[in-house]
N, C-alpha and C positions, 0 to 999 in steps of 0.2 A: 192804452191800458186803463182798465176800470179800477176805481178806488174800491178797496175791500177792507173789511175789518179783520182782525187777527183770527177770530172764530171762523170767518168765511174762508180765509186762506188755509186753515187747518182742515176744514171740511173738504175744500177743493183738493187738497193733497190726498185725503182719504179716497176720494173718487179716482184720482190718478193711480193710487195703489191698487185699485181693482184690476187694472191691466198690467201693472208692474209691481207685484206683491213683494218683491225682494228689495225694494227701495226703502231705505230707512228715513232719508231726508231728500230734498231736491238735489243734493250733491253727493250722497252716499248710498251704497247698496251692499248687500251681503255678497261676499266674494264668490263662494261656491255653495249655494244652498242645498244641493243634492249630493254633495261629495262626502268625504269622511266626516264623522261627528266632530273632530277637533277643528275642522275648518269652518264650521257653521257660524262661529262668532266673529270671524274676521270680516272687516269692512273694507271697501275700496272706494276711493274718491272717483266720481264720474262727472263728466260734463253735464250741466243741467239743461242742455238744449231740448231734450225730449219733454221735460217738465215745462220749459218756457213755451214750447209749441202748443202744448196742451192748454196752458194758462192763457195763451193768446186767443183762444176760442171763446173765452168768457165774454158775455155781453150783458149790459145793464138791462134790467126789466123796467121799462118806463111805467110810471104809475105806482111804484113801490120801492122798497129798499132791498129787494131781492136781486141776486145776480143769476144769470142763466148760462148753462154750459151744455152743449150737445154731448150725449154719451149713449152708446149702444142703441142708436135709432130713436132716441127720445130726448127731451130737454129736461135737465135737472135744475131745479131752483134751489138756491142756497140763501137762506135768510141771514140777517145781520147777526143772529145769535148762533149760527152754524147749523141750524136745522136744515136738512136736505130733503127735498120732496120732488116727485115727478109730476 
């Protein structure tokens, strides 16, 4: 596991949300996002295995404080302050 800052973890979760937009946190998601309007606010506790698998792909960038994660056929770099770039 790569050491990360809080800003890097937040940015990493935002990258994860690109594929799983209904996830609110690594352990919660919206129950029925496309169902009745009264069900949209309900959340469900989910296992964080998908997020942990995604986070296991993170690699340190040697020569800098950046972490790298493969996403959509490219490498995304996340700086210590949370700035994400490709």
